[in-house]
C-alpha positions as CSV (number, residue, x, y, z in Angstrom):
1,M,-218.9,62.9,-186.4
2,T,-222.3,62.5,-188.2
3,A,-223.8,59.3,-189.9
4,T,-222.5,61.0,-193.7
5,A,-219.0,61.7,-192.4
6,R,-218.9,58.6,-191.1
7,L,-220.3,56.8,-194.3
8,R,-218.1,58.8,-196.4
9,S,-215.1,58.3,-194.5
10,T,-216.6,54.2,-194.8
11,R,-216.4,55.5,-199.1
12,S,-213.2,56.5,-199.3
13,R,-211.9,53.3,-197.3
14,L,-213.7,51.1,-199.7
15,T,-212.7,52.9,-202.6
16,A,-209.3,52.3,-201.8
17,L,-209.7,49.3,-200.8
18,I,-211.1,48.4,-204.2
19,A,-208.1,50.1,-205.9
20,S,-205.8,48.4,-203.9
21,I,-207.3,45.3,-204.9
22,A,-207.6,46.1,-209.0
23,A,-203.7,47.7,-208.6
24,V,-202.8,43.9,-207.1
25,G,-204.4,42.0,-209.4
26,L,-204.2,43.9,-212.6
27,G,-200.3,44.8,-211.6
28,V,-199.6,40.3,-211.1
29,L,-201.6,40.2,-215.1
30,A,-199.3,42.8,-216.0
31,L,-195.6,41.2,-214.2
32,A,-197.0,37.9,-215.9
33,T,-197.5,39.5,-219.5
34,T,-194.1,40.8,-219.3
35,I,-192.5,37.7,-217.8
36,V,-194.6,35.5,-220.3
37,E,-193.3,37.8,-223.8
38,A,-189.2,37.9,-222.3
39,R,-189.5,34.0,-221.8
40,S,-191.1,33.5,-225.2
41,R,-187.9,35.7,-226.6
42,A,-185.9,33.6,-224.9
43,D,-186.9,30.0,-226.0
44,E,-187.0,31.7,-229.3
45,A,-183.7,33.1,-228.9
46,T,-182.6,29.3,-228.2
47,V,-184.1,27.7,-230.7
48,Y,-182.5,30.1,-233.0
49,R,-179.0,29.4,-231.8
50,Q,-179.1,25.4,-231.3
51,G,-180.6,25.8,-235.3
52,L,-177.9,27.8,-236.3
53,A,-175.1,25.6,-234.4
54,S,-176.4,22.6,-235.6
55,R,-176.7,24.1,-239.6
56,L,-172.8,24.7,-239.4
57,A,-171.8,22.0,-238.1
58,A,-173.5,20.1,-240.9
59,L,-171.4,22.3,-243.4
60,I,-167.5,21.1,-241.8
61,Y,-166.4,18.2,-244.0
62,P,-163.0,16.4,-243.6
63,D,-160.7,16.7,-247.2
64,E,-158.6,14.0,-248.4
65,S,-155.8,14.2,-246.5
66,D,-158.2,14.1,-242.9
67,Q,-157.9,17.7,-242.5
68,W,-161.0,19.7,-241.5
69,I,-162.5,22.0,-243.9
70,V,-164.8,25.0,-242.5
71,D,-164.7,27.1,-245.7
72,G,-168.3,26.1,-245.8
73,V,-169.0,27.9,-242.4
74,I,-166.9,30.8,-243.2
75,D,-168.9,31.5,-246.6
76,D,-172.2,30.7,-244.8
77,S,-174.2,34.4,-244.6
78,A,-176.5,33.2,-241.3
79,W,-174.0,33.3,-239.6
80,Q,-172.9,36.8,-239.8
81,T,-176.5,37.8,-237.4
82,A,-174.9,35.6,-234.4
83,D,-172.2,37.4,-232.0
84,A,-169.5,35.1,-232.4
85,V,-169.2,31.3,-234.1
86,L,-166.4,29.4,-233.0
87,V,-165.1,25.3,-234.6
88,A,-162.6,23.8,-232.5
89,N,-161.9,20.0,-232.1
90,R,-162.1,17.3,-229.5
91,A,-158.7,18.3,-228.1
92,G,-160.1,22.2,-228.0
93,T,-158.3,23.0,-230.9
94,V,-159.8,26.0,-232.6
95,L,-160.6,25.9,-236.3
96,Y,-161.8,28.8,-236.6
97,Q,-163.8,32.1,-234.6
98,S,-165.2,35.5,-235.8
99,T,-163.9,36.8,-232.5
100,R,-161.8,36.8,-229.8
101,I,-163.4,34.6,-227.8
102,G,-162.5,34.0,-224.4
103,D,-163.7,30.5,-222.3
104,F,-165.5,28.3,-224.1
105,T,-164.1,24.8,-223.1
106,G,-167.2,23.7,-220.8
107,L,-169.7,24.1,-223.4
108,L,-167.6,22.7,-226.0
109,A,-167.1,19.4,-223.9
110,D,-171.1,19.5,-223.1
111,G,-171.3,20.1,-227.1
112,V,-168.5,16.8,-227.9
113,A,-170.5,14.7,-225.9
114,D,-174.2,15.7,-227.3
115,A,-173.8,12.0,-229.0
116,D,-177.7,12.5,-229.5
117,E,-178.0,15.9,-230.9
118,V,-180.6,16.5,-228.5
119,G,-179.2,20.0,-228.1
120,T,-176.5,22.1,-225.8
121,Q,-177.2,25.3,-224.5
122,G,-174.3,27.3,-221.8
123,T,-172.5,30.5,-221.9
124,M,-169.3,31.5,-223.6
125,T,-167.0,34.6,-223.4
126,V,-166.8,37.0,-226.0
127,D,-164.6,40.0,-225.6
128,G,-165.1,40.0,-222.1
129,T,-168.8,39.2,-222.0
130,T,-170.7,36.1,-220.8
131,L,-172.9,35.3,-223.7
132,A,-175.8,32.9,-224.2
133,A,-174.8,30.1,-226.8
134,A,-175.3,26.8,-228.0
135,A,-173.2,24.2,-229.1
136,A,-173.9,21.1,-232.0
137,P,-171.6,18.5,-232.6
138,Y,-169.9,17.8,-236.4
139,W,-169.1,14.0,-237.3
140,D,-166.6,11.6,-239.1
141,L,-168.5,8.8,-239.8
142,D,-170.2,7.8,-236.5
143,Q,-167.1,9.6,-234.1
144,I,-167.6,12.9,-233.2
145,E,-164.8,14.9,-233.9
146,G,-165.4,18.2,-232.2
147,A,-168.1,21.0,-232.8
148,V,-169.5,24.5,-233.7
149,L,-170.5,27.1,-230.9
150,V,-173.2,29.8,-231.3
151,A,-173.3,33.0,-228.9
152,W,-176.5,35.0,-229.9
153,V,-178.4,37.6,-228.1
154,P,-181.2,39.4,-229.5
155,E,-181.7,42.8,-229.8
156,A,-184.7,44.3,-228.3
157,P,-187.5,43.9,-231.1
158,V,-188.7,48.1,-232.0
159,G,-191.4,48.1,-230.1
160,Q,-191.3,46.0,-227.2
161,S,-190.4,48.7,-224.6
162,R,-193.6,50.5,-226.3
163,L,-195.5,47.5,-225.6
164,R,-194.2,46.9,-221.8
165,I,-194.9,50.4,-221.5
166,L,-198.8,50.4,-222.8
167,I,-199.2,46.6,-220.7
168,W,-198.1,48.9,-217.2
169,S,-200.1,51.8,-218.6
170,A,-202.9,49.8,-219.2
171,A,-203.0,48.4,-216.0
172,A,-202.8,51.8,-214.4
173,G,-205.6,53.3,-216.5
174,L,-207.9,50.1,-215.6
175,T,-207.2,50.5,-211.5
176,A,-207.5,54.4,-211.7
177,L,-211.1,53.4,-213.5
178,S,-211.8,50.9,-211.0
179,A,-211.6,53.3,-208.2
180,L,-213.6,55.8,-210.2
181,A,-216.4,53.6,-210.4
182,A,-216.4,52.4,-206.7
183,W,-216.0,56.1,-205.6
184,L,-219.4,57.0,-207.9
185,V,-221.0,53.5,-206.7
186,A,-220.6,53.6,-203.0
187,G,-221.8,57.0,-203.6
188,R,-225.0,56.0,-204.8
189,L,-225.5,53.6,-201.9
190,I,-223.7,55.1,-199.1
191,E,-225.1,59.3,-199.3
192,P,-228.7,58.7,-199.2
193,V,-228.2,56.4,-196.0
194,G,-226.0,58.9,-194.7
195,E,-228.6,61.4,-195.0
196,A,-231.5,59.2,-194.0
197,L,-229.6,58.4,-191.0
198,D,-229.1,62.1,-190.0
199,R,-232.5,62.7,-190.6
200,E,-233.4,59.9,-187.6
201,E,-230.7,61.4,-185.5
202,R,-232.5,64.6,-186.0
203,F,-236.1,63.3,-185.7
204,L,-234.9,61.1,-182.4
205,S,-233.1,64.2,-180.7
206,T,-236.3,66.3,-181.4
207,A,-238.7,63.7,-180.1
208,A,-236.6,63.6,-177.3
209,H,-236.4,66.4,-176.4
210,D,-240.2,67.0,-176.9
211,L,-240.7,64.3,-174.6
212,R,-238.0,65.2,-171.6
213,T,-239.7,69.1,-171.7
214,P,-243.5,68.0,-171.0
215,L,-242.3,65.2,-168.9
216,G,-240.2,67.6,-166.7
217,R,-242.8,69.8,-166.2
218,V,-245.7,66.7,-165.1
219,R,-242.8,66.0,-162.7
220,A,-242.6,69.6,-161.2
221,L,-246.1,69.5,-161.2
222,A,-246.4,65.8,-159.6
223,D,-243.6,67.2,-156.6
224,S,-246.0,70.3,-156.0
225,A,-248.8,68.8,-155.4
226,M,-247.0,66.1,-153.4
227,S,-246.0,69.0,-151.5
228,T,-249.5,70.2,-151.1
229,A,-250.8,67.1,-150.1
230,R,-248.6,67.2,-146.8
231,H,-250.2,69.7,-145.1
232,L,-253.6,68.5,-146.0
233,E,-255.6,66.6,-143.1
234,S,-255.3,63.1,-142.8
235,G,-257.6,60.7,-143.9
236,P,-258.2,58.1,-146.6
237,A,-258.8,60.8,-149.1
238,T,-255.7,62.7,-148.2
239,R,-253.9,59.0,-148.4
240,Q,-255.6,57.8,-151.5
241,L,-254.3,61.3,-153.3
242,R,-250.4,60.8,-151.9
243,G,-250.3,57.2,-153.0
244,E,-252.2,58.2,-156.8
245,L,-249.3,61.4,-156.7
246,R,-246.3,59.2,-156.2
247,R,-247.1,56.6,-158.7
248,L,-247.9,59.7,-161.2
249,A,-244.0,60.6,-160.2
250,S,-242.9,56.6,-160.4
251,V,-244.6,56.9,-164.4
252,V,-243.4,60.1,-165.2
253,E,-239.3,59.0,-164.4
254,E,-240.3,55.9,-166.4
255,A,-241.3,57.5,-169.0
256,S,-238.4,59.8,-168.9
257,D,-236.2,56.6,-168.5
258,S,-237.8,55.2,-171.5
259,A,-237.7,59.0,-174.2
260,N,-233.9,58.0,-172.9
261,D,-233.5,54.5,-173.6
262,L,-235.5,55.4,-176.8
263,L,-232.6,58.0,-178.1
264,L,-230.0,56.0,-177.1
265,A,-231.1,52.8,-178.9
266,G,-231.8,55.2,-181.8
267,R,-228.3,56.1,-181.7
268,L,-227.0,53.1,-181.5
269,D,-228.6,51.6,-184.5
270,A,-227.6,54.8,-186.5
271,T,-223.8,53.9,-185.4
272,Q,-224.0,57.8,-184.3
273,L,-222.7,56.8,-181.1
274,Q,-218.9,57.5,-180.3
275,M,-217.8,56.0,-177.0
276,R,-214.5,57.7,-175.5
277,Q,-211.8,56.5,-174.4
278,E,-210.9,57.5,-171.0
279,P,-210.1,56.0,-167.8
280,V,-213.0,54.9,-165.4
281,R,-213.1,53.9,-161.7
282,L,-215.7,50.9,-162.0
283,D,-215.9,50.7,-158.6
284,Q,-216.7,54.5,-157.8
285,L,-219.4,54.5,-160.8
286,V,-220.9,51.6,-159.2
287,A,-221.4,53.2,-155.6
288,G,-222.4,56.1,-156.6
289,F,-225.8,54.1,-157.1
290,E,-226.0,53.7,-153.7
291,S,-227.4,57.3,-152.8
292,V,-229.8,57.1,-155.6
293,V,-231.5,53.4,-156.2
294,A,-233.3,52.3,-152.7
295,N,-231.9,48.9,-150.9
296,L,-229.1,48.9,-153.1
297,V,-225.8,47.5,-151.0
298,V,-222.5,48.1,-153.1
299,D,-219.8,45.7,-152.2
300,T,-216.3,46.8,-154.2
301,R,-213.0,45.1,-153.5
302,G,-210.4,47.8,-154.0
303,P,-209.9,50.3,-157.0
304,V,-211.4,48.6,-160.0
305,E,-210.6,50.7,-163.3
306,V,-211.0,50.3,-167.0
307,I,-211.0,52.4,-170.1
308,G,-214.4,53.7,-171.3
309,D,-216.8,55.8,-171.8
310,Q,-218.1,56.6,-168.5
311,L,-221.4,58.1,-169.1
312,L,-222.3,55.3,-171.0
313,L,-221.1,52.9,-168.5
314,R,-223.1,54.5,-165.9
315,H,-226.1,54.3,-168.1
316,A,-225.3,50.4,-168.8
317,I,-225.3,49.6,-165.1
318,G,-228.1,51.6,-164.2
319,N,-230.8,49.7,-166.5
320,V,-229.7,46.3,-165.3
321,L,-230.3,48.0,-161.6
322,S,-233.7,49.4,-162.8
323,N,-234.6,45.8,-164.1
324,A,-233.3,44.4,-160.9
325,G,-235.5,47.0,-158.8
326,L,-238.5,46.1,-161.1
327,H,-238.5,42.4,-161.8
328,G,-236.3,41.4,-158.9
329,R,-239.0,42.1,-156.3
330,P,-239.8,39.0,-154.0
331,A,-243.5,37.7,-153.5
332,A,-243.2,38.6,-149.9
333,G,-240.4,41.3,-147.9
334,P,-238.7,43.9,-149.6
335,A,-236.5,44.1,-152.2
336,L,-232.5,43.6,-151.9
337,I,-230.2,44.5,-154.4
338,E,-226.5,43.1,-154.0
339,V,-223.7,44.1,-156.4
340,W,-220.6,43.3,-156.2
341,V,-217.4,45.5,-158.4
342,W,-214.4,42.8,-158.4
343,V,-211.2,41.4,-160.4
344,R,-211.6,38.5,-162.3
345,G,-208.1,37.7,-164.2
346,N,-207.3,40.7,-166.6
347,S,-211.2,41.8,-166.3
348,A,-213.6,44.0,-164.2
349,V,-216.6,42.2,-163.3
350,V,-219.6,43.6,-161.9
351,T,-222.3,41.2,-160.3
352,V,-225.8,42.5,-159.7
353,A,-228.0,40.0,-157.6
354,D,-231.7,40.3,-156.5
355,N,-234.1,38.7,-154.3
356,G,-236.7,38.3,-156.6
357,P,-238.3,35.2,-158.3
358,G,-235.0,34.3,-160.9
359,L,-235.2,33.8,-164.6
360,G,-237.3,31.1,-165.1
361,S,-237.1,28.2,-167.6
362,G,-236.2,30.3,-170.7
363,D,-232.5,30.9,-172.1
364,P,-231.2,33.9,-170.0
365,A,-229.5,34.9,-173.0
366,E,-232.6,36.4,-174.3
367,L,-233.2,38.5,-171.5
368,F,-230.6,40.8,-173.7
369,D,-232.2,41.0,-176.8
370,R,-233.9,43.8,-178.1
371,Y,-238.1,44.0,-176.4
372,A,-237.4,41.0,-174.8
373,E,-240.6,39.4,-173.4
374,G,-238.7,38.6,-170.1
375,V,-237.5,42.0,-169.6
376,Q,-240.9,43.5,-169.7
377,R,-242.6,40.8,-167.1
378,A,-244.2,43.5,-165.3
379,A,-245.2,45.4,-168.3
380,R,-243.0,48.2,-167.5
381,G,-240.1,50.0,-169.6
382,S,-239.4,50.2,-173.0
383,G,-237.7,46.7,-173.4
384,L,-234.6,48.5,-174.2
385,G,-232.6,48.3,-171.3
386,L,-230.6,45.4,-171.1
387,W,-229.9,45.2,-175.1
388,I,-228.9,48.3,-174.5
389,T,-226.5,47.1,-171.9
390,R,-225.6,44.6,-173.9
391,T,-224.5,46.7,-176.8
392,V,-222.6,49.3,-174.9
393,I,-220.7,46.6,-172.9
394,E,-219.6,45.0,-176.0
395,G,-218.9,48.0,-177.6
396,H,-216.2,48.2,-174.8
397,G,-214.9,44.6,-175.9
398,G,-216.6,43.2,-172.9
399,S,-219.6,40.6,-172.5
400,V,-223.0,40.4,-170.5
401,G,-224.7,37.5,-168.4
402,A,-227.4,36.2,-166.7
403,F,-228.1,33.3,-164.3
404,N,-230.3,31.8,-161.2
405,K,-228.0,32.0,-158.0
406,T,-226.9,29.0,-156.7
407,T,-227.8,30.0,-152.9
408,G,-231.1,31.6,-152.4
409,P,-234.0,33.1,-154.4
410,G,-233.1,35.3,-157.2
411,A,-231.2,36.1,-160.2
412,A,-227.8,37.6,-160.9
413,F,-226.2,39.7,-163.8
414,E,-222.7,39.8,-164.4
415,L,-221.0,42.3,-166.5
416,T,-217.6,41.6,-167.6
417,L,-215.4,44.7,-169.2
418,P,-211.3,44.2,-169.9
419,L,-209.2,45.7,-167.4
420,L,-207.2,48.8,-167.9
421,P,-204.0,46.7,-168.4
422,S,-201.2,48.8,-165.9
423,R,-204.2,47.5,-163.4
424,S,-204.3,44.0,-164.2
425,S,-203.4,41.2,-161.9
426,H,-205.1,37.4,-161.4
427,E,-207.3,36.4,-158.1
């Protein structure tokens, strides 16, 4: 997948994320607006019921024979908007009801007990339906004699449904606009970057190919010259020629490795490197270097299997071995590189040790930085090898480290990778 394709995928995910955030935010706002509006209507209804009950309670009075007259309530037109009105005394005897009313005793008891007339809210049953209601007491001088109960549920005002539809439609529209804006802005930002990365990848591929082709030819010529030099008469000039040809072959090999490192580094920078996920026998992969790396001894302790990209893991481990061969040589005597592949807990570990001068006094972690000075002590290589190793190993969910050996001279590098789950064990 090209950088442009991956960035387009990122653009889609970014747009979806922004649209989701906008949808949640605007949805919460619309819901809060709807709830506030509904509560406001409920509060208005509560105030209206209580005020109507108090008004009707003030219209009840006793006659000369102490009979309570409710004509004022009956004649008052204000209650006509209510669903039901009931007047009852303290004992629960109904003096008047505008319609058939069922259970009201609980609200009546609360209304009669409301000596401070702070307002009583509750419910009562009207024609088999439970409705919100309010109660207000009526008095005989300083004593409450009964209460007026008013049930009223306001009808939804004209346009209320339209208002809610408008609110939610506006939220949906703003969400769509946010998604569109995110898509356009992300496109403006991402597309040029993707095109630049694609151009960089094409340039790196072309440059690497153009480097490999002449280097391969030079290597072939060096090998041919070496073969011819073997047939020359022995002498100082012949020995010098053979030595120079060997050095030429080494320089060409190093230049080829540097070209590979530069290409891989460019792809890592451009995030165009796709790491395959497949079972890899790490012990076999490392053991394969014994035939191509001089003075290398590999010790594998049984099968060690991980999940990853075999080619990239080989490149990463090869860079560590190359670094050990370049910088791990002792001042006198032959170089020796030892490698152990083993299991520690749920991790596969590759330890590479040399018998050279060690790491010195610097921070070992800096060896894995790009163009680290410590990696170029011999003034050879691209300075990218250990950085590529760290990037590849960390891309596989692992880690890298370096330290001086505790026994004898030399340094050790440790690569840790997650072990294949089915092979996990503890030592």
